[in-house]
C-alpha positions as CSV (number, residue, x, y, z in Angstrom):
1,M,-22.2,-28.7,-2.6
2,A,-19.3,-26.5,-1.5
3,N,-20.1,-22.9,-0.7
4,N,-17.7,-21.4,-3.1
5,W,-16.4,-17.9,-2.4
6,Q,-17.9,-15.2,-4.7
7,E,-15.9,-12.4,-6.3
8,D,-17.2,-9.7,-4.0
9,E,-16.3,-11.8,-0.9
10,L,-12.8,-12.4,-2.2
11,L,-12.3,-8.7,-3.0
12,L,-13.5,-7.6,0.5
13,T,-11.2,-10.1,2.1
14,L,-8.2,-9.0,0.0
15,H,-9.0,-5.5,1.0
16,L,-9.0,-6.5,4.7
17,Y,-5.7,-8.3,4.2
18,C,-4.1,-5.3,2.7
19,R,-5.1,-2.9,5.6
20,T,-4.6,-5.4,8.5
21,A,-1.4,-6.2,10.3
22,F,-0.3,-9.8,9.6
23,G,-0.4,-10.6,13.4
24,K,-4.1,-9.6,13.5
25,L,-5.3,-12.0,10.8
26,H,-7.2,-14.2,13.3
27,Q,-10.8,-15.0,14.0
28,T,-11.1,-12.8,17.2
29,N,-10.1,-9.6,15.4
30,P,-13.3,-7.4,15.5
31,E,-12.7,-6.3,11.8
32,I,-12.7,-9.9,10.7
33,I,-15.8,-10.7,12.8
34,K,-17.5,-7.7,11.2
35,L,-16.6,-8.7,7.7
36,A,-17.7,-12.3,8.4
37,Q,-21.1,-11.1,9.5
38,I,-21.5,-8.9,6.4
39,I,-20.6,-11.7,3.9
40,G,-22.2,-14.5,5.7
41,R,-19.0,-16.4,6.6
42,T,-17.5,-17.6,9.8
43,P,-14.7,-15.5,11.3
44,S,-12.3,-18.4,11.0
45,A,-13.1,-18.8,7.3
46,V,-12.4,-15.1,6.7
47,A,-9.2,-15.2,8.7
48,M,-8.1,-18.3,6.8
49,K,-8.9,-16.7,3.4
50,A,-6.9,-13.6,4.4
51,C,-4.0,-15.9,5.3
52,N,-4.3,-17.5,1.9
53,F,-3.6,-14.2,0.3
54,A,-0.6,-13.7,2.6
55,S,0.7,-17.1,1.3
56,L,0.8,-15.6,-2.2
57,D,3.0,-12.6,-1.2
58,P,6.7,-13.6,-1.7
59,A,7.6,-11.5,1.3
60,L,5.5,-13.8,3.5
61,A,5.8,-17.1,1.7
62,Q,8.6,-18.2,4.0
63,K,6.2,-18.3,6.9
64,G,4.9,-21.7,5.7
65,L,1.4,-20.5,4.8
66,A,-0.5,-22.6,2.3
67,G,-4.0,-23.3,1.1
68,A,-4.7,-20.7,-1.6
69,S,-7.4,-21.7,-4.0
70,K,-7.5,-21.3,-7.8
71,A,-9.8,-18.3,-7.3
72,D,-7.5,-16.8,-4.6
73,R,-4.5,-17.0,-7.0
74,A,-6.5,-15.6,-9.9
75,L,-7.5,-12.5,-7.9
76,W,-4.0,-12.1,-6.5
77,N,-2.5,-12.3,-10.0
78,A,-5.0,-9.7,-11.2
79,F,-4.0,-7.5,-8.3
80,M,-0.4,-7.8,-9.2
81,T,-1.1,-7.1,-12.9
82,N,-3.5,-4.2,-12.5
83,A,-3.7,-3.1,-8.9
84,T,-5.6,0.0,-9.7
85,E,-8.6,-1.8,-11.1
86,I,-8.7,-4.3,-8.3
87,A,-8.2,-1.6,-5.6
88,D,-11.1,0.5,-7.1
89,K,-13.4,-2.5,-7.1
90,A,-12.4,-3.5,-3.5
91,E,-12.7,0.1,-2.2
92,A,-16.1,0.5,-3.8
93,L,-17.4,-2.7,-2.1
94,Y,-15.8,-1.6,1.2
95,E,-17.6,1.8,1.0
96,T,-21.0,0.3,0.2
97,R,-21.0,-2.8,2.4
98,V,-18.6,-2.2,5.3
99,L,-18.3,1.6,5.9
100,P,-21.2,3.6,7.3
101,T,-22.9,6.0,4.9
102,E,-20.6,8.9,5.8
103,L,-17.2,8.2,4.2
104,I,-14.1,9.2,6.2
105,T,-10.7,10.1,4.8
106,P,-7.6,8.5,6.6
107,D,-5.8,11.8,6.9
108,T,-8.4,14.3,8.0
109,E,-11.2,12.2,9.5
110,K,-13.7,14.5,7.7
111,P,-16.4,13.3,5.3
112,L,-15.3,13.1,1.6
113,Q,-16.9,15.7,-0.6
114,F,-17.4,14.5,-4.2
115,P,-17.9,16.7,-7.2
116,T,-21.3,17.0,-8.8
117,G,-20.9,16.4,-12.6
118,P,-21.5,12.7,-13.5
119,T,-18.3,12.2,-15.6
120,E,-16.1,14.1,-13.2
121,T,-17.7,12.5,-10.2
122,T,-16.9,9.0,-11.5
123,R,-13.3,9.9,-12.2
124,E,-12.8,11.7,-8.8
125,V,-14.4,8.9,-6.8
126,K,-12.1,6.3,-8.4
127,V,-9.0,8.5,-7.8
128,R,-9.9,8.9,-4.1
129,R,-10.6,5.2,-3.7
130,V,-7.3,4.2,-5.3
131,Q,-5.4,6.8,-3.3
132,R,-6.9,5.7,0.0
133,F,-6.3,2.0,-0.7
134,F,-2.7,2.7,-1.7
135,R,-1.9,4.8,1.4
136,Q,-3.5,2.4,3.8
137,T,-1.8,-0.7,2.3
138,V,1.7,0.9,2.0
139,L,1.7,2.5,5.5
140,E,0.5,-0.7,7.2
141,S,3.1,-2.7,5.3
142,Y,5.8,-0.5,6.8
143,N,4.2,-0.6,10.3
144,N,3.3,3.1,9.9
145,R,6.9,4.2,10.0
146,C,9.2,6.1,7.6
147,A,11.5,3.6,5.9
148,I,14.4,6.0,6.3
149,S,14.0,7.9,9.6
150,G,11.7,5.6,11.5
151,L,9.3,8.4,12.2
152,A,6.0,7.0,13.3
153,I,3.6,9.9,13.1
154,P,1.0,9.0,10.5
155,E,0.1,12.6,9.8
156,L,3.7,13.2,8.6
157,L,3.9,10.0,6.5
158,V,3.3,9.6,2.8
159,A,2.9,6.5,0.7
160,S,5.4,7.5,-2.0
161,H,5.1,6.1,-5.5
162,I,8.3,4.7,-7.0
163,I,6.9,4.9,-10.6
164,P,4.9,8.2,-10.5
165,W,1.2,8.2,-10.4
166,A,0.9,9.8,-13.9
167,E,3.3,7.4,-15.6
168,D,1.5,4.0,-15.1
169,E,-2.2,3.9,-14.3
170,S,-2.1,0.1,-13.6
171,R,0.5,0.6,-10.8
172,R,-1.2,3.5,-9.0
173,A,-2.5,1.2,-6.3
174,D,0.3,-1.4,-6.5
175,P,1.8,-1.6,-2.9
176,T,5.1,-2.9,-4.4
177,N,5.3,0.4,-6.1
178,G,5.3,2.3,-2.8
179,I,7.5,3.2,0.1
180,A,6.5,4.8,3.4
181,L,8.4,8.0,3.8
182,N,8.1,11.1,5.9
183,A,7.0,14.3,4.1
184,L,10.6,15.6,3.6
185,Y,12.0,12.4,2.2
186,D,8.9,11.9,0.1
187,K,9.4,15.2,-1.6
188,A,13.1,14.5,-2.2
189,F,12.2,11.0,-3.5
190,D,9.5,12.4,-5.8
191,R,12.0,15.0,-7.2
192,H,14.6,12.3,-7.7
193,L,17.0,13.9,-5.2
194,I,17.3,10.6,-3.4
195,S,16.9,7.0,-4.4
196,F,18.1,3.5,-3.4
197,D,20.7,1.2,-4.9
198,E,20.6,-2.5,-5.7
199,D,21.0,-3.3,-2.0
200,F,18.3,-0.8,-1.0
201,R,20.9,1.7,0.4
202,L,20.0,5.4,0.2
203,V,21.8,7.3,-2.5
204,L,22.0,11.0,-2.9
205,S,21.8,13.0,-6.2
206,E,24.6,15.3,-7.2
207,R,22.2,18.2,-6.5
208,I,22.0,17.2,-2.9
209,K,25.7,16.6,-2.6
210,A,26.4,20.1,-4.1
211,Q,24.8,21.5,-0.9
212,A,27.1,19.5,1.4
213,K,28.1,22.6,3.4
214,D,24.6,23.4,4.4
215,E,24.0,22.2,8.0
216,I,20.4,21.1,7.3
217,V,21.6,19.1,4.3
218,K,24.3,17.5,6.5
219,E,21.7,16.6,9.2
220,Y,18.9,15.2,7.1
221,F,20.7,13.8,4.0
222,L,24.4,13.3,4.4
223,K,24.0,11.5,7.7
224,V,21.7,9.0,6.2
225,E,23.5,8.4,2.9
226,G,24.1,4.6,2.6
227,K,21.4,3.8,5.2
228,V,19.5,0.6,4.2
229,L,15.9,1.0,3.6
230,E,13.7,-0.4,6.4
231,M,11.9,-3.1,4.5
232,P,8.2,-3.7,4.8
233,Y,7.0,-7.1,6.2
234,R,5.0,-7.6,3.0
235,F,4.8,-6.1,-0.5
236,T,8.6,-5.7,-1.0
237,P,9.5,-2.7,-3.2
238,N,9.7,-3.7,-6.9
239,E,13.4,-3.8,-7.9
240,S,12.8,-2.9,-11.5
241,A,10.8,0.1,-10.5
242,L,13.5,1.2,-8.1
243,K,16.1,0.8,-10.8
244,R,14.1,3.0,-13.1
245,H,13.8,5.6,-10.4
246,R,17.6,5.4,-9.6
247,I,18.6,5.9,-13.2
248,I,16.8,9.2,-13.3
249,C,18.2,10.3,-9.9
250,C,21.8,9.2,-10.3
């Protein structure tokens, strides 16, 4: 009888795929070896399953990957439909089965401190799990570089939501709803001062253009107007989400 993959095994492998560079999805990667030991699979099986998920990403489909099972496709489709729910489940499994007891945040490298009330605790834990998943997945997809400036200092990078966090819960963890931007451009994008056109070229709002004589505005905005967004190697930005953002901006 075939040793079918269980849901928790698939979730943990999807989680690993989302936070691992495509070039490191191989059986000698220590993270893959570690996960394989935890779930009782071989490293080659885990690496192959991660590549199955890669084959389902349109941005990577041209690489000739194949082999995704019905269960792989079902989980991927669920992820694309409600990324927040899948991210929360995957992060919860990662915390309990992969991470050591003391949880570490990606930004501060300090233990997470959760609130004490049961209802509030549940809500806050889910929010932090989803935020962590989204940040790690988006930044890795952009090779930890700002998609406008190319800045590669993680502490100064933000996984920016295209459709804001508060507007669509199901897309809070959707990596196609994210762009890696440095702190300045993230703030401008969040405030709809900048956006991207149909060809992913940077466009400026009239509010920015009204400050055209300001030297700082010239340096950091006017000089990059029309610059094409540096695309991620996976999880390409959703065009309908960008169109929605652009309408508000411009």
